[in-house]
C-alpha positions in Angstrom: 0.0 0.0 0.0 1.3 3.5 -0.8 2.2 5.9 2.0 -0.9 7.7 3.2 -1.2 11.1 4.8 -2.4 10.9 8.4 -4.7 13.6 9.7 -3.7 15.8 12.7 -5.2 14.8 16.0 -7.1 18.1 16.0 -9.2 17.0 13.1 -9.4 20.6 11.9 -11.4 21.2 8.8 -9.6 21.8 5.5 -11.1 24.5 3.4 -12.0 23.5 -0.2 -10.6 25.7 -3.0 -14.1 25.9 -4.4 -17.7 25.1 -3.3 -20.9 25.2 -5.4 -24.2 23.5 -5.8 -25.7 21.7 -8.8 -29.4 21.2 -8.4 -29.8 19.8 -4.9 -26.2 18.5 -4.6 -23.5 20.5 -2.7 -20.1 20.0 -4.3 -16.7 20.8 -2.8 -13.4 20.8 -4.7 -10.1 20.3 -2.8 -6.5 21.3 -3.8 -5.3 17.7 -3.6 -6.5 14.1 -3.2 -4.8 14.1 0.2 -6.8 17.2 1.4 -10.0 15.6 0.1 -9.3 12.4 2.0 -8.5 14.1 5.2 -11.6 16.4 5.2 -13.9 13.5 4.2 -12.5 11.5 7.1 -13.0 14.4 9.5 -16.6 14.9 8.3 -17.5 11.2 8.6 -15.7 11.0 12.0 -17.8 13.8 13.4 -21.0 12.4 11.9 -20.5 8.9 13.3 -19.5 10.2 16.8 -22.6 12.4 16.9 -24.9 9.7 15.6 -23.6 7.1 18.1 -24.0 9.7 20.9 -27.6 10.5 19.8 -28.9 7.0 19.1 -26.4 4.6 20.5 -25.4 3.0 17.2 -24.9 3.7 13.5 -25.4 1.7 10.3 -23.0 2.5 7.5 -22.4 1.4 3.9 -18.8 1.7 2.7 -17.3 1.6 -0.8 -14.2 -0.2 -2.0 -11.9 0.9 -4.8 -8.6 2.7 -5.0 -10.2 6.1 -4.6 -11.4 5.2 -1.1 -8.1 4.0 0.4 -6.8 7.3 1.7 -10.2 8.3 3.1 -10.5 5.0 5.0 -6.9 5.2 6.3 -7.5 8.7 7.6 -10.8 7.8 9.2 -9.3 4.9 11.1 -6.3 7.0 12.1 -8.4 9.6 13.7 -9.6 7.2 16.4 -12.3 8.1 18.9 -15.2 6.2 17.3 -16.8 3.4 19.3 -16.8 0.9 16.4 -18.5 -1.7 18.5 -21.7 0.3 18.0 -21.3 0.4 14.2 -22.8 -2.0 11.8 -21.1 -2.0 8.4 -22.2 -3.1 4.9 -20.4 -2.9 1.6 -22.1 -2.3 -1.8 -20.9 -4.9 -4.3 -19.0 -8.1 -5.0 -18.1 -10.1 -8.1 -20.3 -13.1 -8.8 -18.5 -16.4 -8.2 -15.3 -14.8 -6.8 -13.9 -16.4 -3.6 -13.7 -14.3 -0.5 -9.9 -14.7 -0.3 -9.3 -13.6 -3.9 -7.0 -10.6 -4.1 -9.7 -8.6 -5.9 -12.5 -9.6 -3.6 -14.3 -6.6 -2.0 -14.9 -8.8 1.1 -11.1 -9.2 1.4 -10.6 -5.5 0.8 -13.0 -4.6 3.7 -11.7 -7.4 6.0 -8.1 -6.2 5.7 -8.5 -2.5 5.5 -11.5 -2.0 7.9 -12.9 -4.9 9.9 -9.7 -6.3 11.2 -8.5 -2.9 12.3 -11.7 -1.4 13.9 -13.6 -4.4 15.1 -17.2 -3.2 14.3 -20.3 -4.6 15.9 -20.7 -6.6 12.7 -19.7 -6.4 9.1 -22.4 -7.8 6.9 -20.7 -9.2 3.7 -22.3 -9.7 0.3 -21.3 -13.3 -0.6 -20.6 -13.2 -4.3 -19.8 -16.9 -4.3 -23.0 -18.0 -2.6 -24.5 -21.2 -4.0 -27.8 -19.4 -4.7 -26.9 -15.8 -5.7 -30.6 -14.7 -6.1 -31.3 -15.9 -2.5 -28.1 -14.0 -1.4 -29.6 -10.8 -2.9 -32.7 -11.4 -0.9 -30.8 -12.1 2.3 -28.7 -8.9 2.0 -31.8 -6.9 1.2 -33.4 -8.0 4.5 -30.3 -7.0 6.4 -30.3 -3.6 4.8 -33.9 -3.0 5.5 -33.8 -4.1 9.2 -33.2 -0.5 10.2 -32.4 2.8 8.4 -28.9 3.3 7.0 -27.3 6.4 8.6 -24.5 6.9 6.1 -23.4 5.8 2.7 -19.8 6.5 1.7 -19.5 5.9 -2.1 -17.4 6.8 -5.1 -17.9 7.3 -8.8 -16.7 4.9 -11.5 -14.9 6.0 -14.7 -18.1 5.2 -16.6 -20.2 7.1 -14.0 -21.4 4.1 -12.2 -22.4 4.0 -8.5 -21.5 0.7 -6.9 -21.8 -1.7 -9.9 -24.7 0.1 -11.5 -23.1 0.6 -14.9 -25.0 2.6 -17.5 -26.4 -0.4 -19.3 -28.0 -1.9 -16.2 -28.6 1.1 -13.9 -32.1 2.0 -12.9 -32.6 5.2 -11.0 -36.0 3.9 -9.8 -35.1 0.3 -9.3 -37.7 -1.5 -7.2 -34.9 -3.9 -5.8 -32.3 -3.2 -3.2 -29.8 -5.8 -4.4 -29.5 -7.4 -7.8 -27.2 -9.4 -10.1 -25.8 -7.3 -13.0 -23.6 -7.7 -16.0 -20.5 -5.5 -15.9 -19.8 -3.4 -19.0 -16.5 -3.3 -20.7 -15.5 0.1 -19.4 -16.1 -1.0 -15.8 -14.1 -4.2 -16.3 -11.3 -2.2 -17.9 -11.2 0.0 -14.9 -10.6 -3.0 -12.6 -7.6 -4.0 -14.8 -6.3 -0.4 -14.8 -6.5 -0.2 -11.0 -4.3 -3.4 -10.9 -6.9 -5.8 -9.5 -6.8 -8.2 -12.5 -4.1 -8.9 -15.1 -6.4 -8.5 -18.1 -10.0 -8.2 -19.2 -10.8 -11.9 -19.5 -9.8 -12.3 -15.9 -12.4 -9.9 -14.7 -15.7 -11.5 -13.8 -18.6 -10.6 -16.2 -21.2 -10.4 -13.5 -21.5 -9.0 -10.0 -24.0 -8.5 -7.1 -24.6 -4.9 -6.3 -26.8 -2.6 -4.2 -29.1 -0.6 -6.5 -29.2 3.1 -6.8 -32.3 3.5 -4.6 -30.6 1.3 -1.9 -27.6 3.6 -1.8 -29.8 6.8 -1.9 -32.0 5.5 1.0 -29.2 6.4 3.5 -29.9 9.4 5.7 -26.6 11.0 4.6 -24.3 10.3 1.6 -20.8 11.4 1.0 -19.3 10.7 -2.4 -15.5 10.8 -2.8 -14.4 11.1 -6.4 -10.7 12.2 -6.9 -8.3 11.7 -9.8 -8.0 12.9 -13.4 -9.4 9.6 -14.6 -12.8 10.5 -13.1 -13.0 13.9 -14.7 -15.2 12.8 -17.6 -17.6 11.0 -15.4 -17.8 14.0 -13.0 -18.5 16.3 -15.9 -21.3 14.1 -17.2 -22.8 13.7 -13.7 -22.9 17.4 -13.0 -23.4 18.9 -16.5 -25.3 16.2 -18.4 -28.9 15.0 -18.1 -29.9 13.1 -15.0 -30.3 9.6 -16.5 -29.1 6.0 -16.5 -26.5 7.1 -19.1 -24.5 8.5 -16.1 -25.8 6.9 -13.0 -23.9 9.3 -10.8 -26.1 12.1 -12.1 -28.8 10.9 -9.7 -26.8 12.5 -6.9 -28.1 15.9 -8.1 -31.5 14.9 -6.7 -30.1 14.0 -3.3 -30.0 17.0 -0.9 -28.7 14.7 1.8 -25.6 13.9 -0.4 -22.3 15.8 -0.8 -19.8 15.3 -3.7 -16.2 15.8 -2.8 -13.7 16.3 -5.7 -10.1 17.3 -6.1 -8.8 19.7 -8.7 -8.0 16.8 -11.1 -11.5 15.2 -11.1 -13.0 18.7 -11.4 -10.7 19.8 -14.2 -13.4 19.6 -17.0 -16.0 21.5 -15.1 
């Protein structure tokens, strides 16, 4: 893992270089990816501490992916969260992939989060379940047991949220969890990020939380740094709100905040 910046113990807020709003969505742009990660961690840290103090627990959906690593590292380094009162979920997993595979999102979360913070429980989406449709139903029931307090997510290079790629995204999906076919751009991103050696090695299908499931959280914070996300960010903020760019749905979510760095915001 690359060296990561660790936030100061004071947790002082970092001022974005620009703030604006698109439809209902507040957007903040930071000078660097490191600044974005530190301020996102500070904001989530404050939110979780307040929510645990108010209601005794919190339920949180976390995203995987390279864009989330610095944020998660900073959040854990801040300390001061009673993770034994936090129930965690993740938002997608490859169909048929073993939990110990290097690209498994369950492994990502076990190694980077669960083993380090010891949450009350981390509910995993079992991509290699013998009956994947039943697994979708099982995870749906877990998600619906109580409201989700926070969803931390990212934006894919093709504008996807979780594994809701443009060909399969449904902004009004009646389901909470479903099986989807991954499009070529999404599979290419997984190769580009170093998770698979080539396109044929990337599974063609995955289980994913749907867009309505993600948006049902009381608060959403979307972390989308890096130049390779610039086209998706431009489409999400300046194009139509449609399945063609699933991230565009964030503009209808007043409870969401989009955090960018100057690279991902460079085409705006």
